[in-house]
Short mmCIF file of the C-alpha atoms (twelve columns), coordinates in Angstrom:
data_MODEL
# 
_entry.id   MODEL 
# 
loop_
_atom_site.group_PDB 
_atom_site.id 
_atom_site.type_symbol 
_atom_site.label_atom_id 
_atom_site.label_alt_id 
_atom_site.label_comp_id 
_atom_site.label_asym_id 
_atom_site.label_seq_id 
_atom_site.Cartn_x 
_atom_site.Cartn_y 
_atom_site.Cartn_z 
_atom_site.pdbx_PDB_model_num 
ATOM 1   C CA . UNK A 1   96.978  92.933  49.100 1 
ATOM 2   C CA . UNK A 2   98.306  94.662  45.435 1 
ATOM 3   C CA . UNK A 3   101.932 94.364  44.500 1 
ATOM 4   C CA . UNK A 4   102.885 97.972  42.763 1 
ATOM 5   C CA . UNK A 5   102.435 97.199  38.854 1 
ATOM 6   C CA . UNK A 6   106.566 97.252  37.226 1 
ATOM 7   C CA . UNK A 7   107.221 99.990  35.541 1 
ATOM 8   C CA . UNK A 8   107.238 99.859  32.118 1 
ATOM 9   C CA . UNK A 9   109.913 102.412 31.221 1 
ATOM 10  C CA . UNK A 10  112.316 100.879 34.063 1 
ATOM 11  C CA . UNK A 11  112.034 97.770  32.172 1 
ATOM 12  C CA . UNK A 12  112.380 98.505  28.420 1 
ATOM 13  C CA . UNK A 13  115.088 100.920 29.292 1 
ATOM 14  C CA . UNK A 14  116.953 97.694  31.490 1 
ATOM 15  C CA . UNK A 15  116.280 95.955  28.305 1 
ATOM 16  C CA . UNK A 16  117.718 98.423  25.999 1 
ATOM 17  C CA . UNK A 17  120.860 99.186  27.764 1 
ATOM 18  C CA . UNK A 18  123.212 96.864  26.195 1 
ATOM 19  C CA . UNK A 19  123.925 95.752  29.707 1 
ATOM 20  C CA . UNK A 20  123.420 92.183  30.325 1 
ATOM 21  C CA . UNK A 21  123.254 92.086  34.045 1 
ATOM 22  C CA . UNK A 22  120.082 95.184  33.254 1 
ATOM 23  C CA . UNK A 23  118.540 93.389  31.110 1 
ATOM 24  C CA . UNK A 24  117.776 89.710  31.832 1 
ATOM 25  C CA . UNK A 25  116.369 90.603  35.013 1 
ATOM 26  C CA . UNK A 26  114.080 92.517  33.791 1 
ATOM 27  C CA . UNK A 27  113.299 89.867  31.029 1 
ATOM 28  C CA . UNK A 28  113.096 87.562  33.333 1 
ATOM 29  C CA . UNK A 29  110.658 89.711  35.067 1 
ATOM 30  C CA . UNK A 30  108.340 89.888  32.558 1 
ATOM 31  C CA . UNK A 31  106.957 86.679  33.332 1 
ATOM 32  C CA . UNK A 32  104.544 88.319  35.868 1 
ATOM 33  C CA . UNK A 33  103.071 90.631  33.179 1 
ATOM 34  C CA . UNK A 34  100.272 89.967  30.995 1 
ATOM 35  C CA . UNK A 35  100.713 89.155  27.563 1 
ATOM 36  C CA . UNK A 36  100.252 92.671  25.918 1 
ATOM 37  C CA . UNK A 37  102.646 94.279  28.274 1 
ATOM 38  C CA . UNK A 38  105.585 91.637  28.074 1 
ATOM 39  C CA . UNK A 39  105.240 91.132  24.185 1 
ATOM 40  C CA . UNK A 40  106.616 93.989  22.928 1 
ATOM 41  C CA . UNK A 41  109.161 94.068  25.809 1 
ATOM 42  C CA . UNK A 42  110.699 90.447  24.847 1 
ATOM 43  C CA . UNK A 43  110.350 91.329  21.094 1 
ATOM 44  C CA . UNK A 44  112.580 94.455  22.445 1 
ATOM 45  C CA . UNK A 45  115.160 92.118  23.513 1 
ATOM 46  C CA . UNK A 46  115.308 89.852  20.655 1 
ATOM 47  C CA . UNK A 47  116.554 93.601  18.568 1 
ATOM 48  C CA . UNK A 48  119.621 93.197  21.446 1 
ATOM 49  C CA . UNK A 49  122.977 92.615  20.421 1 
ATOM 50  C CA . UNK A 50  123.985 90.099  23.778 1 
ATOM 51  C CA . UNK A 51  122.786 86.565  21.952 1 
ATOM 52  C CA . UNK A 52  122.044 86.019  26.026 1 
ATOM 53  C CA . UNK A 53  119.177 88.739  26.445 1 
ATOM 54  C CA . UNK A 54  118.000 87.455  22.707 1 
ATOM 55  C CA . UNK A 55  118.393 84.168  23.819 1 
ATOM 56  C CA . UNK A 56  115.853 84.728  26.709 1 
ATOM 57  C CA . UNK A 57  113.634 86.855  24.747 1 
ATOM 58  C CA . UNK A 58  113.159 83.614  22.550 1 
ATOM 59  C CA . UNK A 59  112.459 81.679  26.073 1 
ATOM 60  C CA . UNK A 60  110.084 84.384  26.776 1 
ATOM 61  C CA . UNK A 61  108.072 84.788  23.633 1 
ATOM 62  C CA . UNK A 62  107.245 80.619  24.536 1 
ATOM 63  C CA . UNK A 63  105.673 81.546  27.591 1 
ATOM 64  C CA . UNK A 64  103.802 84.937  26.409 1 
ATOM 65  C CA . UNK A 65  102.067 83.984  23.159 1 
ATOM 66  C CA . UNK A 66  101.081 86.286  20.311 1 
ATOM 67  C CA . UNK A 67  101.391 85.822  16.785 1 
ATOM 68  C CA . UNK A 68  104.132 88.788  16.864 1 
ATOM 69  C CA . UNK A 69  105.528 86.541  19.050 1 
ATOM 70  C CA . UNK A 70  105.529 83.188  16.440 1 
ATOM 71  C CA . UNK A 71  106.622 86.134  13.481 1 
ATOM 72  C CA . UNK A 72  109.510 86.910  15.446 1 
ATOM 73  C CA . UNK A 73  110.479 83.497  16.577 1 
ATOM 74  C CA . UNK A 74  110.604 82.409  13.176 1 
ATOM 75  C CA . UNK A 75  112.540 84.736  12.281 1 
ATOM 76  C CA . UNK A 76  115.252 84.310  14.780 1 
ATOM 77  C CA . UNK A 77  115.355 80.715  14.385 1 
ATOM 78  C CA . UNK A 78  115.866 80.924  10.434 1 
ATOM 79  C CA . UNK A 79  118.063 83.945  10.556 1 
ATOM 80  C CA . UNK A 80  119.810 84.716  14.133 1 
ATOM 81  C CA . UNK A 81  123.489 84.091  13.816 1 
ATOM 82  C CA . UNK A 82  123.902 82.546  17.014 1 
ATOM 83  C CA . UNK A 83  123.479 78.867  17.199 1 
ATOM 84  C CA . UNK A 84  121.985 79.054  20.950 1 
ATOM 85  C CA . UNK A 85  119.095 81.858  19.994 1 
ATOM 86  C CA . UNK A 86  118.338 79.683  17.140 1 
ATOM 87  C CA . UNK A 87  117.958 76.679  19.003 1 
ATOM 88  C CA . UNK A 88  115.530 78.862  21.747 1 
ATOM 89  C CA . UNK A 89  113.509 79.747  19.348 1 
ATOM 90  C CA . UNK A 90  112.547 76.676  17.770 1 
ATOM 91  C CA . UNK A 91  111.937 75.109  21.439 1 
ATOM 92  C CA . UNK A 92  109.666 78.193  21.986 1 
ATOM 93  C CA . UNK A 93  107.641 77.742  18.235 1 
ATOM 94  C CA . UNK A 94  107.190 74.048  19.854 1 
ATOM 95  C CA . UNK A 95  106.250 75.451  22.964 1 
ATOM 96  C CA . UNK A 96  103.710 77.669  21.134 1 
ATOM 97  C CA . UNK A 97  101.874 74.609  18.928 1 
ATOM 98  C CA . UNK A 98  103.364 71.303  17.882 1 
ATOM 99  C CA . UNK A 99  100.877 71.222  15.103 1 
ATOM 100 C CA . UNK A 100 101.883 74.433  13.729 1 
ATOM 101 C CA . UNK A 101 105.511 74.350  14.554 1 
ATOM 102 C CA . UNK A 102 106.215 71.083  13.133 1 
ATOM 103 C CA . UNK A 103 106.581 72.058  9.659  1 
ATOM 104 C CA . UNK A 104 108.799 74.209  10.227 1 
ATOM 105 C CA . UNK A 105 110.985 72.926  12.375 1 
ATOM 106 C CA . UNK A 106 111.455 70.261  10.695 1 
ATOM 107 C CA . UNK A 107 113.006 72.597  7.614  1 
ATOM 108 C CA . UNK A 108 114.799 73.934  9.876  1 
ATOM 109 C CA . UNK A 109 116.402 70.798  11.427 1 
ATOM 110 C CA . UNK A 110 117.456 69.739  8.130  1 
ATOM 111 C CA . UNK A 111 118.760 73.339  6.739  1 
ATOM 112 C CA . UNK A 112 120.811 73.916  10.166 1 
ATOM 113 C CA . UNK A 113 124.061 72.157  10.705 1 
ATOM 114 C CA . UNK A 114 124.437 73.219  14.033 1 
ATOM 115 C CA . UNK A 115 124.529 70.624  16.429 1 
ATOM 116 C CA . UNK A 116 123.120 72.897  19.162 1 
ATOM 117 C CA . UNK A 117 120.379 74.194  17.347 1 
ATOM 118 C CA . UNK A 118 119.498 69.921  16.338 1 
ATOM 119 C CA . UNK A 119 119.531 68.699  19.525 1 
ATOM 120 C CA . UNK A 120 117.267 71.395  20.880 1 
ATOM 121 C CA . UNK A 121 114.742 70.487  18.496 1 
ATOM 122 C CA . UNK A 122 114.945 66.698  19.242 1 
ATOM 123 C CA . UNK A 123 114.796 67.439  22.617 1 
ATOM 124 C CA . UNK A 124 111.455 70.212  22.149 1 
ATOM 125 C CA . UNK A 125 109.812 67.166  19.797 1 
ATOM 126 C CA . UNK A 126 110.624 64.078  22.094 1 
ATOM 127 C CA . UNK A 127 109.050 65.400  25.188 1 
ATOM 128 C CA . UNK A 128 105.649 65.489  23.361 1 
ATOM 129 C CA . UNK A 129 103.665 63.506  24.841 1 
ATOM 130 C CA . UNK A 130 101.107 63.350  21.984 1 
ATOM 131 C CA . UNK A 131 103.196 63.995  18.623 1 
ATOM 132 C CA . UNK A 132 102.487 61.978  15.972 1 
ATOM 133 C CA . UNK A 133 105.155 58.979  15.421 1 
ATOM 134 C CA . UNK A 134 105.586 59.254  12.055 1 
ATOM 135 C CA . UNK A 135 106.711 62.344  12.513 1 
ATOM 136 C CA . UNK A 136 109.397 61.570  15.405 1 
ATOM 137 C CA . UNK A 137 110.225 58.730  12.656 1 
ATOM 138 C CA . UNK A 138 110.887 61.261  9.986  1 
ATOM 139 C CA . UNK A 139 113.049 63.500  12.172 1 
ATOM 140 C CA . UNK A 140 115.095 60.589  13.639 1 
ATOM 141 C CA . UNK A 141 115.485 59.145  10.524 1 
ATOM 142 C CA . UNK A 142 117.297 62.433  9.712  1 
ATOM 143 C CA . UNK A 143 119.144 62.587  12.652 1 
ATOM 144 C CA . UNK A 144 120.963 59.639  12.584 1 
ATOM 145 C CA . UNK A 145 122.281 60.505  9.684  1 
ATOM 146 C CA . UNK A 146 123.963 63.748  11.270 1 
ATOM 147 C CA . UNK A 147 127.802 63.980  11.387 1 
ATOM 148 C CA . UNK A 148 127.566 65.027  14.832 1 
ATOM 149 C CA . UNK A 149 127.243 61.703  16.815 1 
ATOM 150 C CA . UNK A 150 125.132 64.160  19.795 1 
ATOM 151 C CA . UNK A 151 122.372 64.389  17.150 1 
ATOM 152 C CA . UNK A 152 122.842 60.509  16.454 1 
ATOM 153 C CA . UNK A 153 122.673 59.874  19.986 1 
ATOM 154 C CA . UNK A 154 118.930 61.629  20.206 1 
ATOM 155 C CA . UNK A 155 117.731 60.082  17.321 1 
ATOM 156 C CA . UNK A 156 118.303 56.699  18.292 1 
ATOM 157 C CA . UNK A 157 116.910 57.715  21.452 1 
ATOM 158 C CA . UNK A 158 113.866 58.658  19.959 1 
ATOM 159 C CA . UNK A 159 113.725 55.677  17.894 1 
ATOM 160 C CA . UNK A 160 113.832 53.655  20.816 1 
ATOM 161 C CA . UNK A 161 111.047 55.446  22.259 1 
ATOM 162 C CA . UNK A 162 108.940 54.490  19.185 1 
ATOM 163 C CA . UNK A 163 109.984 50.652  19.275 1 
ATOM 164 C CA . UNK A 164 108.717 50.652  23.472 1 
ATOM 165 C CA . UNK A 165 105.674 52.459  22.411 1 
ATOM 166 C CA . UNK A 166 105.015 51.191  19.155 1 
ATOM 167 C CA . UNK A 167 106.498 48.424  18.410 1 
ATOM 168 C CA . UNK A 168 107.598 50.046  15.121 1 
ATOM 169 C CA . UNK A 169 109.806 47.674  12.755 1 
ATOM 170 C CA . UNK A 170 111.323 50.704  11.081 1 
ATOM 171 C CA . UNK A 171 112.735 52.638  13.815 1 
ATOM 172 C CA . UNK A 172 113.715 48.600  15.408 1 
ATOM 173 C CA . UNK A 173 115.636 48.026  11.881 1 
ATOM 174 C CA . UNK A 174 117.216 51.289  11.669 1 
ATOM 175 C CA . UNK A 175 118.210 50.736  15.716 1 
ATOM 176 C CA . UNK A 176 119.775 47.734  14.404 1 
ATOM 177 C CA . UNK A 177 122.212 49.120  11.803 1 
ATOM 178 C CA . UNK A 178 123.309 51.738  14.418 1 
ATOM 179 C CA . UNK A 179 124.768 49.248  16.275 1 
ATOM 180 C CA . UNK A 180 127.699 49.100  14.433 1 
ATOM 181 C CA . UNK A 181 127.619 53.439  14.145 1 
ATOM 182 C CA . UNK A 182 131.400 54.669  15.055 1 
ATOM 183 C CA . UNK A 183 130.188 56.687  18.202 1 
ATOM 184 C CA . UNK A 184 130.154 54.306  21.285 1 
ATOM 185 C CA . UNK A 185 127.672 56.254  22.628 1 
ATOM 186 C CA . UNK A 186 125.120 56.009  19.441 1 
ATOM 187 C CA . UNK A 187 125.739 52.552  20.078 1 
ATOM 188 C CA . UNK A 188 124.808 52.039  23.618 1 
ATOM 189 C CA . UNK A 189 121.631 54.199  22.877 1 
ATOM 190 C CA . UNK A 190 120.801 51.784  20.035 1 
ATOM 191 C CA . UNK A 191 121.357 48.876  22.333 1 
ATOM 192 C CA . UNK A 192 119.308 50.136  24.820 1 
ATOM 193 C CA . UNK A 193 116.557 51.292  22.596 1 
ATOM 194 C CA . UNK A 194 116.332 47.536  21.268 1 
ATOM 195 C CA . UNK A 195 116.137 46.365  25.038 1 
ATOM 196 C CA . UNK A 196 111.787 47.218  24.469 1 
# 
């Protein structure tokens, strides 16, 4: 039995309405649609004022992948005024292609001082089983110098993974230094990482 196809005009109108209670369900409904129909509506969502709508649009572009979506995500990750949107855009870039996203997200991590963006990048990359260990070490080395303790914890956890999975001596040395960190959460993460 065929389910009726969604009304594209109605979805477009809901997304452009400026009302998140209408736009968010419309964006969520795009999951069932083919890429060529979903992407223009997700791009429309990225143009809206409400940050939740832009953020959900970024998440959708990570699933419904196209070159236009990639370019829009790059723009959002670099320039959106809201950290939630930048974080979601960075995450979606990694979903598109780890290889292609890596130089970009490393640059974003270095440039964007917002802890939410940095933690999102750490998490997105740490979830990649096949990531180059040298990339993780580079990222973690940046993270552990952050002013925010949550970001330093994320860096310490990645260093612990490198010690566990690769016996990485440089990661171990950095974890030893973190045992004197001012934040007890960072110290605990470093201690856990050294138990490998």
